[in-house]
mmCIF file as Biopython writes it, N, C-alpha, C and O atoms, coordinates in Angstrom:
data_model
#
loop_
_atom_site.group_PDB
_atom_site.id
_atom_site.type_symbol
_atom_site.label_atom_id
_atom_site.label_alt_id
_atom_site.label_comp_id
_atom_site.label_asym_id
_atom_site.label_entity_id
_atom_site.label_seq_id
_atom_site.pdbx_PDB_ins_code
_atom_site.Cartn_x
_atom_site.Cartn_y
_atom_site.Cartn_z
_atom_site.occupancy
_atom_site.B_iso_or_equiv
_atom_site.auth_seq_id
_atom_site.auth_asym_id
_atom_site.pdbx_PDB_model_num
ATOM 1   N N  . MET A ? 1  ? 0.840   -1.192 0.000   1.0 0.0 1  A 1 
ATOM 2   C CA . MET A ? 1  ? 0.000   0.000  0.000   1.0 0.0 1  A 1 
ATOM 3   C C  . MET A ? 1  ? 0.880   1.249  0.000   1.0 0.0 1  A 1 
ATOM 4   O O  . MET A ? 1  ? 1.848   1.330  0.757   1.0 0.0 1  A 1 
ATOM 5   N N  . ALA A ? 2  ? 0.548   2.209  -0.839  1.0 0.0 2  A 1 
ATOM 6   C CA . ALA A ? 2  ? 1.329   3.435  -0.958  1.0 0.0 2  A 1 
ATOM 7   C C  . ALA A ? 2  ? 1.087   4.344  0.239   1.0 0.0 2  A 1 
ATOM 8   O O  . ALA A ? 2  ? -0.007  4.396  0.802   1.0 0.0 2  A 1 
ATOM 9   N N  . ARG A ? 3  ? 2.136   5.052  0.602   1.0 0.0 3  A 1 
ATOM 10  C CA . ARG A ? 3  ? 2.035   5.993  1.709   1.0 0.0 3  A 1 
ATOM 11  C C  . ARG A ? 3  ? 1.269   7.236  1.252   1.0 0.0 3  A 1 
ATOM 12  O O  . ARG A ? 3  ? 1.571   7.795  0.197   1.0 0.0 3  A 1 
ATOM 13  N N  . GLN A ? 4  ? 0.297   7.663  2.023   1.0 0.0 4  A 1 
ATOM 14  C CA . GLN A ? 4  ? -0.541  8.806  1.674   1.0 0.0 4  A 1 
ATOM 15  C C  . GLN A ? 4  ? 0.109   10.099 2.144   1.0 0.0 4  A 1 
ATOM 16  O O  . GLN A ? 4  ? 0.672   10.167 3.237   1.0 0.0 4  A 1 
ATOM 17  N N  . LYS A ? 5  ? 0.023   11.126 1.298   1.0 0.0 5  A 1 
ATOM 18  C CA . LYS A ? 5  ? 0.554   12.441 1.640   1.0 0.0 5  A 1 
ATOM 19  C C  . LYS A ? 5  ? -0.466  13.176 2.504   1.0 0.0 5  A 1 
ATOM 20  O O  . LYS A ? 5  ? -1.640  13.264 2.144   1.0 0.0 5  A 1 
ATOM 21  N N  . LYS A ? 6  ? -0.026  13.697 3.627   1.0 0.0 6  A 1 
ATOM 22  C CA . LYS A ? 6  ? -0.900  14.443 4.526   1.0 0.0 6  A 1 
ATOM 23  C C  . LYS A ? 6  ? -0.443  15.898 4.529   1.0 0.0 6  A 1 
ATOM 24  O O  . LYS A ? 6  ? 0.750   16.187 4.623   1.0 0.0 6  A 1 
ATOM 25  N N  . ARG A ? 7  ? -1.426  16.824 4.423   1.0 0.0 7  A 1 
ATOM 26  C CA . ARG A ? 7  ? -1.115  18.248 4.369   1.0 0.0 7  A 1 
ATOM 27  C C  . ARG A ? 7  ? -1.908  18.977 5.443   1.0 0.0 7  A 1 
ATOM 28  O O  . ARG A ? 7  ? -3.080  18.677 5.669   1.0 0.0 7  A 1 
ATOM 29  N N  . PHE A ? 8  ? -1.277  19.922 6.096   1.0 0.0 8  A 1 
ATOM 30  C CA . PHE A ? 8  ? -1.978  20.733 7.078   1.0 0.0 8  A 1 
ATOM 31  C C  . PHE A ? 8  ? -2.698  21.876 6.376   1.0 0.0 8  A 1 
ATOM 32  O O  . PHE A ? 8  ? -2.225  22.391 5.363   1.0 0.0 8  A 1 
ATOM 33  N N  . ILE A ? 9  ? -3.842  22.267 6.921   1.0 0.0 9  A 1 
ATOM 34  C CA . ILE A ? 9  ? -4.641  23.357 6.376   1.0 0.0 9  A 1 
ATOM 35  C C  . ILE A ? 9  ? -4.348  24.591 7.222   1.0 0.0 9  A 1 
ATOM 36  O O  . ILE A ? 9  ? -4.782  24.688 8.370   1.0 0.0 9  A 1 
ATOM 37  N N  . ALA A ? 10 ? -3.614  25.524 6.646   1.0 0.0 10 A 1 
ATOM 38  C CA . ALA A ? 10 ? -3.173  26.711 7.383   1.0 0.0 10 A 1 
ATOM 39  C C  . ALA A ? 10 ? -4.351  27.593 7.774   1.0 0.0 10 A 1 
ATOM 40  O O  . ALA A ? 10 ? -5.211  27.900 6.948   1.0 0.0 10 A 1 
ATOM 41  N N  . GLY A ? 11 ? -4.384  27.992 9.025   1.0 0.0 11 A 1 
ATOM 42  C CA . GLY A ? 11 ? -5.400  28.915 9.512   1.0 0.0 11 A 1 
ATOM 43  C C  . GLY A ? 11 ? -6.756  28.298 9.796   1.0 0.0 11 A 1 
ATOM 44  O O  . GLY A ? 11 ? -7.675  29.006 10.207  1.0 0.0 11 A 1 
ATOM 45  N N  . ALA A ? 12 ? -6.907  26.982 9.585   1.0 0.0 12 A 1 
ATOM 46  C CA . ALA A ? 12 ? -8.202  26.331 9.808   1.0 0.0 12 A 1 
ATOM 47  C C  . ALA A ? 12 ? -8.416  26.055 11.288  1.0 0.0 12 A 1 
ATOM 48  O O  . ALA A ? 12 ? -7.470  25.789 12.029  1.0 0.0 12 A 1 
ATOM 49  N N  . THR A ? 13 ? -9.672  26.123 11.703  1.0 0.0 13 A 1 
ATOM 50  C CA . THR A ? 13 ? -10.043 25.888 13.093  1.0 0.0 13 A 1 
ATOM 51  C C  . THR A ? 13 ? -10.867 24.606 13.188  1.0 0.0 13 A 1 
ATOM 52  O O  . THR A ? 13 ? -11.787 24.403 12.396  1.0 0.0 13 A 1 
ATOM 53  N N  . CYS A ? 14 ? -10.549 23.750 14.139  1.0 0.0 14 A 1 
ATOM 54  C CA . CYS A ? 14 ? -11.290 22.509 14.343  1.0 0.0 14 A 1 
ATOM 55  C C  . CYS A ? 14 ? -12.695 22.836 14.848  1.0 0.0 14 A 1 
ATOM 56  O O  . CYS A ? 14 ? -12.840 23.607 15.796  1.0 0.0 14 A 1 
ATOM 57  N N  . PRO A ? 15 ? -13.739 22.260 14.226  1.0 0.0 15 A 1 
ATOM 58  C CA . PRO A ? 15 ? -15.103 22.549 14.670  1.0 0.0 15 A 1 
ATOM 59  C C  . PRO A ? 15 ? -15.437 21.961 16.037  1.0 0.0 15 A 1 
ATOM 60  O O  . PRO A ? 15 ? -16.388 22.406 16.679  1.0 0.0 15 A 1 
ATOM 61  N N  . LYS A ? 16 ? -14.677 20.975 16.492  1.0 0.0 16 A 1 
ATOM 62  C CA . LYS A ? 16 ? -14.969 20.339 17.781  1.0 0.0 16 A 1 
ATOM 63  C C  . LYS A ? 16 ? -14.210 20.989 18.941  1.0 0.0 16 A 1 
ATOM 64  O O  . LYS A ? 16 ? -14.822 21.441 19.909  1.0 0.0 16 A 1 
ATOM 65  N N  . CYS A ? 17 ? -12.860 21.035 18.842  1.0 0.0 17 A 1 
ATOM 66  C CA . CYS A ? 17 ? -12.068 21.564 19.964  1.0 0.0 17 A 1 
ATOM 67  C C  . CYS A ? 17 ? -11.650 23.018 19.761  1.0 0.0 17 A 1 
ATOM 68  O O  . CYS A ? 17 ? -11.081 23.632 20.664  1.0 0.0 17 A 1 
ATOM 69  N N  . GLU A ? 18 ? -11.931 23.574 18.576  1.0 0.0 18 A 1 
ATOM 70  C CA . GLU A ? 18 ? -11.637 24.963 18.230  1.0 0.0 18 A 1 
ATOM 71  C C  . GLU A ? 18 ? -10.151 25.318 18.254  1.0 0.0 18 A 1 
ATOM 72  O O  . GLU A ? 18 ? -9.797  26.488 18.401  1.0 0.0 18 A 1 
ATOM 73  N N  . ALA A ? 19 ? -9.275  24.312 18.111  1.0 0.0 19 A 1 
ATOM 74  C CA . ALA A ? 19 ? -7.838  24.570 18.014  1.0 0.0 19 A 1 
ATOM 75  C C  . ALA A ? 19 ? -7.517  25.047 16.604  1.0 0.0 19 A 1 
ATOM 76  O O  . ALA A ? 19 ? -8.121  24.587 15.635  1.0 0.0 19 A 1 
ATOM 77  N N  . VAL A ? 20 ? -6.571  25.963 16.491  1.0 0.0 20 A 1 
ATOM 78  C CA . VAL A ? 20 ? -6.187  26.534 15.197  1.0 0.0 20 A 1 
ATOM 79  C C  . VAL A ? 20 ? -4.925  25.834 14.691  1.0 0.0 20 A 1 
ATOM 80  O O  . VAL A ? 20 ? -4.045  25.483 15.478  1.0 0.0 20 A 1 
ATOM 81  N N  . ASP A ? 21 ? -4.841  25.633 13.368  1.0 0.0 21 A 1 
ATOM 82  C CA . ASP A ? 21 ? -3.692  25.009 12.705  1.0 0.0 21 A 1 
ATOM 83  C C  . ASP A ? 21 ? -3.440  23.568 13.150  1.0 0.0 21 A 1 
ATOM 84  O O  . ASP A ? 21 ? -2.289  23.143 13.259  1.0 0.0 21 A 1 
ATOM 85  N N  . THR A ? 22 ? -4.503  22.825 13.404  1.0 0.0 22 A 1 
ATOM 86  C CA . THR A ? 22 ? -4.334  21.425 13.795  1.0 0.0 22 A 1 
ATOM 87  C C  . THR A ? 22 ? -5.023  20.468 12.826  1.0 0.0 22 A 1 
ATOM 88  O O  . THR A ? 22 ? -5.024  19.260 13.062  1.0 0.0 22 A 1 
ATOM 89  N N  . LEU A ? 23 ? -5.615  20.980 11.733  1.0 0.0 23 A 1 
ATOM 90  C CA . LEU A ? 23 ? -6.324  20.127 10.785  1.0 0.0 23 A 1 
ATOM 91  C C  . LEU A ? 23 ? -5.399  19.686 9.664   1.0 0.0 23 A 1 
ATOM 92  O O  . LEU A ? 23 ? -4.688  20.499 9.073   1.0 0.0 23 A 1 
ATOM 93  N N  . MET A ? 24 ? -5.415  18.372 9.375   1.0 0.0 24 A 1 
ATOM 94  C CA . MET A ? 24 ? -4.642  17.854 8.257   1.0 0.0 24 A 1 
ATOM 95  C C  . MET A ? 24 ? -5.573  17.182 7.266   1.0 0.0 24 A 1 
ATOM 96  O O  . MET A ? 24 ? -6.574  16.573 7.646   1.0 0.0 24 A 1 
ATOM 97  N N  . LEU A ? 25 ? -5.231  17.301 5.986   1.0 0.0 25 A 1 
ATOM 98  C CA . LEU A ? 25 ? -6.030  16.775 4.891   1.0 0.0 25 A 1 
ATOM 99  C C  . LEU A ? 25 ? -5.287  15.621 4.244   1.0 0.0 25 A 1 
ATOM 100 O O  . LEU A ? 25 ? -4.093  15.732 3.968   1.0 0.0 25 A 1 
ATOM 101 N N  . PHE A ? 26 ? -5.986  14.502 3.995   1.0 0.0 26 A 1 
ATOM 102 C CA . PHE A ? 26 ? -5.403  13.373 3.288   1.0 0.0 26 A 1 
ATOM 103 C C  . PHE A ? 26 ? -6.521  12.599 2.602   1.0 0.0 26 A 1 
ATOM 104 O O  . PHE A ? 26 ? -7.696  12.772 2.925   1.0 0.0 26 A 1 
ATOM 105 N N  . VAL A ? 27 ? -6.143  11.735 1.641   1.0 0.0 27 A 1 
ATOM 106 C CA . VAL A ? 27 ? -7.111  10.937 0.885   1.0 0.0 27 A 1 
ATOM 107 C C  . VAL A ? 27 ? -6.979  9.489  1.330   1.0 0.0 27 A 1 
ATOM 108 O O  . VAL A ? 27 ? -5.880  8.935  1.365   1.0 0.0 27 A 1 
ATOM 109 N N  . GLU A ? 28 ? -8.120  8.880  1.671   1.0 0.0 28 A 1 
ATOM 110 C CA . GLU A ? 28 ? -8.151  7.492  2.108   1.0 0.0 28 A 1 
ATOM 111 C C  . GLU A ? 28 ? -9.294  6.787  1.384   1.0 0.0 28 A 1 
ATOM 112 O O  . GLU A ? 28 ? -10.456 7.148  1.570   1.0 0.0 28 A 1 
ATOM 113 N N  . ASN A ? 29 ? -8.981  5.787  0.561   1.0 0.0 29 A 1 
ATOM 114 C CA . ASN A ? 29 ? -9.985  5.056  -0.227  1.0 0.0 29 A 1 
ATOM 115 C C  . ASN A ? 29 ? -10.807 5.997  -1.108  1.0 0.0 29 A 1 
ATOM 116 O O  . ASN A ? 29 ? -12.031 5.882  -1.170  1.0 0.0 29 A 1 
ATOM 117 N N  . ASP A ? 30 ? -10.135 6.925  -1.789  1.0 0.0 30 A 1 
ATOM 118 C CA . ASP A ? 30 ? -10.763 7.918  -2.675  1.0 0.0 30 A 1 
ATOM 119 C C  . ASP A ? 30 ? -11.752 8.831  -1.960  1.0 0.0 30 A 1 
ATOM 120 O O  . ASP A ? 30 ? -12.668 9.363  -2.588  1.0 0.0 30 A 1 
ATOM 121 N N  . VAL A ? 31 ? -11.579 9.014  -0.672  1.0 0.0 31 A 1 
ATOM 122 C CA . VAL A ? 31 ? -12.412 9.924  0.117   1.0 0.0 31 A 1 
ATOM 123 C C  . VAL A ? 31 ? -11.477 10.893 0.829   1.0 0.0 31 A 1 
ATOM 124 O O  . VAL A ? 31 ? -10.547 10.478 1.520   1.0 0.0 31 A 1 
ATOM 125 N N  . GLU A ? 32 ? -11.735 12.204 0.653   1.0 0.0 32 A 1 
ATOM 126 C CA . GLU A ? 32 ? -10.928 13.199 1.351   1.0 0.0 32 A 1 
ATOM 127 C C  . GLU A ? 32 ? -11.283 13.191 2.835   1.0 0.0 32 A 1 
ATOM 128 O O  . GLU A ? 32 ? -12.456 13.249 3.204   1.0 0.0 32 A 1 
ATOM 129 N N  . GLN A ? 33 ? -10.277 13.119 3.662   1.0 0.0 33 A 1 
ATOM 130 C CA . GLN A ? 33 ? -10.454 13.105 5.113   1.0 0.0 33 A 1 
ATOM 131 C C  . GLN A ? 33 ? -9.757  14.332 5.693   1.0 0.0 33 A 1 
ATOM 132 O O  . GLN A ? 33 ? -8.655  14.686 5.273   1.0 0.0 33 A 1 
ATOM 133 N N  . VAL A ? 34 ? -10.394 14.966 6.643   1.0 0.0 34 A 1 
ATOM 134 C CA . VAL A ? 34 ? -9.777  16.048 7.404   1.0 0.0 34 A 1 
ATOM 135 C C  . VAL A ? 34 ? -9.807  15.595 8.859   1.0 0.0 34 A 1 
ATOM 136 O O  . VAL A ? 34 ? -10.863 15.263 9.396   1.0 0.0 34 A 1 
ATOM 137 N N  . GLU A ? 35 ? -8.645  15.586 9.484   1.0 0.0 35 A 1 
ATOM 138 C CA . GLU A ? 35 ? -8.556  15.117 10.868  1.0 0.0 35 A 1 
ATOM 139 C C  . GLU A ? 35 ? -7.803  16.125 11.720  1.0 0.0 35 A 1 
ATOM 140 O O  . GLU A ? 35 ? -6.786  16.674 11.296  1.0 0.0 35 A 1 
ATOM 141 N N  . CYS A ? 36 ? -8.301  16.359 12.907  1.0 0.0 36 A 1 
ATOM 142 C CA . CYS A ? 36 ? -7.639  17.231 13.861  1.0 0.0 36 A 1 
ATOM 143 C C  . CYS A ? 36 ? -6.602  16.405 14.625  1.0 0.0 36 A 1 
ATOM 144 O O  . CYS A ? 36 ? -6.934  15.365 15.194  1.0 0.0 36 A 1 
ATOM 145 N N  . VAL A ? 37 ? -5.356  16.864 14.638  1.0 0.0 37 A 1 
ATOM 146 C CA . VAL A ? 37 ? -4.311  16.131 15.349  1.0 0.0 37 A 1 
ATOM 147 C C  . VAL A ? 37 ? -4.412  16.342 16.859  1.0 0.0 37 A 1 
ATOM 148 O O  . VAL A ? 37 ? -3.778  15.625 17.633  1.0 0.0 37 A 1 
ATOM 149 N N  . ASN A ? 38 ? -5.202  17.317 17.272  1.0 0.0 38 A 1 
ATOM 150 C CA . ASN A ? 38 ? -5.373  17.609 18.687  1.0 0.0 38 A 1 
ATOM 151 C C  . ASN A ? 38 ? -6.416  16.696 19.345  1.0 0.0 38 A 1 
ATOM 152 O O  . ASN A ? 38 ? -6.141  16.077 20.373  1.0 0.0 38 A 1 
ATOM 153 N N  . CYS A ? 39 ? -7.620  16.615 18.745  1.0 0.0 39 A 1 
ATOM 154 C CA . CYS A ? 39 ? -8.712  15.847 19.365  1.0 0.0 39 A 1 
ATOM 155 C C  . CYS A ? 39 ? -9.147  14.640 18.540  1.0 0.0 39 A 1 
ATOM 156 O O  . CYS A ? 39 ? -10.047 13.910 18.956  1.0 0.0 39 A 1 
ATOM 157 N N  . LYS A ? 40 ? -8.528  14.410 17.378  1.0 0.0 40 A 1 
ATOM 158 C CA . LYS A ? 40 ? -8.819  13.280 16.478  1.0 0.0 40 A 1 
ATOM 159 C C  . LYS A ? 40 ? -10.197 13.352 15.830  1.0 0.0 40 A 1 
ATOM 160 O O  . LYS A ? 40 ? -10.676 12.344 15.312  1.0 0.0 40 A 1 
ATOM 161 N N  . HIS A ? 41 ? -10.846 14.514 15.846  1.0 0.0 41 A 1 
ATOM 162 C CA . HIS A ? 41 ? -12.139 14.685 15.169  1.0 0.0 41 A 1 
ATOM 163 C C  . HIS A ? 41 ? -11.913 14.549 13.673  1.0 0.0 41 A 1 
ATOM 164 O O  . HIS A ? 41 ? -10.949 15.100 13.141  1.0 0.0 41 A 1 
ATOM 165 N N  . ARG A ? 42 ? -12.811 13.806 12.968  1.0 0.0 42 A 1 
ATOM 166 C CA . ARG A ? 42 ? -12.663 13.557 11.531  1.0 0.0 42 A 1 
ATOM 167 C C  . ARG A ? 42 ? -13.863 14.052 10.749  1.0 0.0 42 A 1 
ATOM 168 O O  . ARG A ? 42 ? -15.008 13.919 11.179  1.0 0.0 42 A 1 
ATOM 169 N N  . ILE A ? 43 ? -13.576 14.628 9.588   1.0 0.0 43 A 1 
ATOM 170 C CA . ILE A ? 43 ? -14.602 15.068 8.649   1.0 0.0 43 A 1 
ATOM 171 C C  . ILE A ? 43 ? -14.236 14.416 7.322   1.0 0.0 43 A 1 
ATOM 172 O O  . ILE A ? 43 ? -13.073 14.450 6.920   1.0 0.0 43 A 1 
ATOM 173 N N  . SER A ? 44 ? -15.212 13.821 6.635   1.0 0.0 44 A 1 
ATOM 174 C CA . SER A ? 44 ? -14.907 13.193 5.356   1.0 0.0 44 A 1 
ATOM 175 C C  . SER A ? 44 ? -15.851 13.694 4.280   1.0 0.0 44 A 1 
ATOM 176 O O  . SER A ? 44 ? -16.997 14.057 4.547   1.0 0.0 44 A 1 
ATOM 177 N N  . GLU A ? 45 ? -15.335 13.704 3.043   1.0 0.0 45 A 1 
ATOM 178 C CA . GLU A ? 45 ? -16.108 14.164 1.901   1.0 0.0 45 A 1 
ATOM 179 C C  . GLU A ? 45 ? -15.658 13.365 0.683   1.0 0.0 45 A 1 
ATOM 180 O O  . GLU A ? 45 ? -14.457 13.236 0.447   1.0 0.0 45 A 1 
ATOM 181 N N  . PRO A ? 46 ? -16.593 12.827 -0.090  1.0 0.0 46 A 1 
ATOM 182 C CA . PRO A ? 46 ? -16.191 12.105 -1.303  1.0 0.0 46 A 1 
ATOM 183 C C  . PRO A ? 46 ? -15.375 13.006 -2.226  1.0 0.0 46 A 1 
ATOM 184 O O  . PRO A ? 46 ? -15.693 14.183 -2.394  1.0 0.0 46 A 1 
ATOM 185 N N  . LYS A ? 47 ? -14.333 12.454 -2.817  1.0 0.0 47 A 1 
ATOM 186 C CA . LYS A ? 47 ? -13.417 13.232 -3.649  1.0 0.0 47 A 1 
ATOM 187 C C  . LYS A ? 47 ? -14.133 13.859 -4.840  1.0 0.0 47 A 1 
ATOM 188 O O  . LYS A ? 47 ? -13.784 14.966 -5.250  1.0 0.0 47 A 1 
ATOM 189 N N  . ALA A ? 48 ? -15.116 13.183 -5.397  1.0 0.0 48 A 1 
ATOM 190 C CA . ALA A ? 48 ? -15.818 13.678 -6.583  1.0 0.0 48 A 1 
ATOM 191 C C  . ALA A ? 48 ? -16.844 14.764 -6.264  1.0 0.0 48 A 1 
ATOM 192 O O  . ALA A ? 48 ? -17.372 15.389 -7.184  1.0 0.0 48 A 1 
ATOM 193 N N  . GLN A ? 49 ? -17.137 15.004 -4.992  1.0 0.0 49 A 1 
ATOM 194 C CA . GLN A ? 49 ? -18.181 15.956 -4.622  1.0 0.0 49 A 1 
ATOM 195 C C  . GLN A ? 49 ? -17.816 17.381 -4.978  1.0 0.0 49 A 1 
ATOM 196 O O  . GLN A ? 49 ? -18.658 18.103 -5.512  1.0 0.0 49 A 1 
ATOM 197 N N  . GLY A ? 50 ? -16.615 17.811 -4.709  1.0 0.0 50 A 1 
ATOM 198 C CA . GLY A ? 50 ? -16.218 19.184 -5.007  1.0 0.0 50 A 1 
ATOM 199 C C  . GLY A ? 50 ? -15.654 19.300 -6.410  1.0 0.0 50 A 1 
ATOM 200 O O  . GLY A ? 50 ? -15.306 18.298 -7.035  1.0 0.0 50 A 1 
ATOM 201 N N  . GLY A ? 51 ? -15.567 20.520 -6.899  1.0 0.0 51 A 1 
ATOM 202 C CA . GLY A ? 51 ? -14.913 20.773 -8.163  1.0 0.0 51 A 1 
ATOM 203 C C  . GLY A ? 51 ? -15.764 20.676 -9.406  1.0 0.0 51 A 1 
ATOM 204 O O  . GLY A ? 51 ? -15.249 20.886 -10.504 1.0 0.0 51 A 1 
ATOM 205 N N  . THR A ? 52 ? -17.027 20.370 -9.289  1.0 0.0 52 A 1 
ATOM 206 C CA . THR A ? 52 ? -17.850 20.324 -10.487 1.0 0.0 52 A 1 
ATOM 207 C C  . THR A ? 52 ? -18.414 21.707 -10.756 1.0 0.0 52 A 1 
ATOM 208 O O  . THR A ? 52 ? -18.700 22.469 -9.832  1.0 0.0 52 A 1 
ATOM 209 N N  . SER A ? 53 ? -18.568 22.016 -12.017 1.0 0.0 53 A 1 
ATOM 210 C CA . SER A ? 53 ? -19.051 23.322 -12.403 1.0 0.0 53 A 1 
ATOM 211 C C  . SER A ? 53 ? -20.356 23.194 -13.164 1.0 0.0 53 A 1 
ATOM 212 O O  . SER A ? 53 ? -20.545 22.266 -13.951 1.0 0.0 53 A 1 
ATOM 213 N N  . GLU A ? 54 ? -21.243 24.125 -12.924 1.0 0.0 54 A 1 
ATOM 214 C CA . GLU A ? 54 ? -22.519 24.127 -13.618 1.0 0.0 54 A 1 
ATOM 215 C C  . GLU A ? 54 ? -22.508 25.107 -14.783 1.0 0.0 54 A 1 
ATOM 216 O O  . GLU A ? 54 ? -23.453 25.135 -15.571 1.0 0.0 54 A 1 
ATOM 217 N N  . ARG A ? 55 ? -21.463 25.903 -14.904 1.0 0.0 55 A 1 
ATOM 218 C CA . ARG A ? 55 ? -21.384 26.885 -15.977 1.0 0.0 55 A 1 
ATOM 219 C C  . ARG A ? 55 ? -20.866 26.219 -17.242 1.0 0.0 55 A 1 
ATOM 220 O O  . ARG A ? 55 ? -20.008 25.338 -17.185 1.0 0.0 55 A 1 
ATOM 221 N N  . GLN A ? 56 ? -21.393 26.646 -18.383 1.0 0.0 56 A 1 
ATOM 222 C CA . GLN A ? 56 ? -21.067 26.024 -19.658 1.0 0.0 56 A 1 
ATOM 223 C C  . GLN A ? 56 ? -19.619 26.285 -20.081 1.0 0.0 56 A 1 
ATOM 224 O O  . GLN A ? 56 ? -18.946 25.365 -20.545 1.0 0.0 56 A 1 
ATOM 225 N N  . PHE A ? 57 ? -19.128 27.506 -19.933 1.0 0.0 57 A 1 
ATOM 226 C CA . PHE A ? 57 ? -17.792 27.866 -20.401 1.0 0.0 57 A 1 
ATOM 227 C C  . PHE A ? 57 ? -16.834 28.105 -19.238 1.0 0.0 57 A 1 
ATOM 228 O O  . PHE A ? 57 ? -16.067 29.067 -19.273 1.0 0.0 57 A 1 
ATOM 229 N N  . ASP A ? 58 ? -16.856 27.275 -18.232 1.0 0.0 58 A 1 
ATOM 230 C CA . ASP A ? 58 ? -16.027 27.467 -17.049 1.0 0.0 58 A 1 
ATOM 231 C C  . ASP A ? 58 ? -14.536 27.395 -17.374 1.0 0.0 58 A 1 
ATOM 232 O O  . ASP A ? 58 ? -13.753 28.153 -16.800 1.0 0.0 58 A 1 
ATOM 233 N N  . GLN A ? 59 ? -14.123 26.510 -18.272 1.0 0.0 59 A 1 
ATOM 234 C CA . GLN A ? 59 ? -12.717 26.328 -18.591 1.0 0.0 59 A 1 
ATOM 235 C C  . GLN A ? 59 ? -12.258 27.226 -19.732 1.0 0.0 59 A 1 
ATOM 236 O O  . GLN A ? 59 ? -11.072 27.207 -20.061 1.0 0.0 59 A 1 
ATOM 237 N N  . VAL A ? 60 ? -13.126 28.005 -20.346 1.0 0.0 60 A 1 
ATOM 238 C CA . VAL A ? 60 ? -12.800 28.852 -21.479 1.0 0.0 60 A 1 
ATOM 239 C C  . VAL A ? 60 ? -12.298 30.208 -20.978 1.0 0.0 60 A 1 
ATOM 240 O O  . VAL A ? 60 ? -12.964 30.873 -20.184 1.0 0.0 60 A 1 
ATOM 241 N N  . ILE A ? 61 ? -11.126 30.605 -21.447 1.0 0.0 61 A 1 
ATOM 242 C CA . ILE A ? 61 ? -10.572 31.898 -21.059 1.0 0.0 61 A 1 
ATOM 243 C C  . ILE A ? 61 ? -11.260 33.018 -21.822 1.0 0.0 61 A 1 
ATOM 244 O O  . ILE A ? 61 ? -11.605 34.045 -21.239 1.0 0.0 61 A 1 
ATOM 245 N N  . GLY A ? 62 ? -11.461 32.830 -23.118 1.0 0.0 62 A 1 
ATOM 246 C CA . GLY A ? 62 ? -12.120 33.831 -23.935 1.0 0.0 62 A 1 
ATOM 247 C C  . GLY A ? 62 ? -12.647 33.187 -25.205 1.0 0.0 62 A 1 
ATOM 248 O O  . GLY A ? 62 ? -12.171 32.127 -25.610 1.0 0.0 62 A 1 
ATOM 249 N N  . VAL A ? 63 ? -13.602 33.803 -25.818 1.0 0.0 63 A 1 
ATOM 250 C CA . VAL A ? 63 ? -14.169 33.305 -27.065 1.0 0.0 63 A 1 
ATOM 251 C C  . VAL A ? 63 ? -13.823 34.305 -28.155 1.0 0.0 63 A 1 
ATOM 252 O O  . VAL A ? 63 ? -14.192 35.476 -28.071 1.0 0.0 63 A 1 
ATOM 253 N N  . PHE A ? 64 ? -13.103 33.837 -29.193 1.0 0.0 64 A 1 
ATOM 254 C CA . PHE A ? 64 ? -12.681 34.696 -30.283 1.0 0.0 64 A 1 
ATOM 255 C C  . PHE A ? 64 ? -13.773 34.734 -31.343 1.0 0.0 64 A 1 
ATOM 256 O O  . PHE A ? 64 ? -14.192 33.692 -31.846 1.0 0.0 64 A 1 
ATOM 257 N N  . LYS A ? 65 ? -14.228 35.925 -31.678 1.0 0.0 65 A 1 
ATOM 258 C CA . LYS A ? 65 ? -15.256 36.109 -32.707 1.0 0.0 65 A 1 
ATOM 259 C C  . LYS A ? 65 ? -14.693 37.039 -33.782 1.0 0.0 65 A 1 
ATOM 260 O O  . LYS A ? 65 ? -14.729 38.259 -33.621 1.0 0.0 65 A 1 
ATOM 261 N N  . PRO A ? 66 ? -14.169 36.469 -34.887 1.0 0.0 66 A 1 
ATOM 262 C CA . PRO A ? 66 ? -13.627 37.322 -35.944 1.0 0.0 66 A 1 
ATOM 263 C C  . PRO A ? 66 ? -14.725 38.102 -36.640 1.0 0.0 66 A 1 
ATOM 264 O O  . PRO A ? 66 ? -15.845 37.615 -36.793 1.0 0.0 66 A 1 
ATOM 265 N N  . GLU A ? 67 ? -14.400 39.309 -37.060 1.0 0.0 67 A 1 
ATOM 266 C CA . GLU A ? 67 ? -15.394 40.165 -37.720 1.0 0.0 67 A 1 
ATOM 267 C C  . GLU A ? 67 ? -15.127 40.295 -39.185 1.0 0.0 67 A 1 
ATOM 268 O O  . GLU A ? 67 ? -15.868 40.979 -39.889 1.0 0.0 67 A 1 
#
């Protein structure tokens, strides 16, 4: 099993113990996990949940219309 990269979230506050700069983000079984290193509180979110766009031209920088 590959070692997972864990990253701290700067300036984030734990919703349970309210400690600052103690939340780390990592991916486990294709699910994003956020865990507080102080109180071990965990929050999880499916990886595919975020990042979807409802706008048609979200990735388009500009549309060229020659005259």
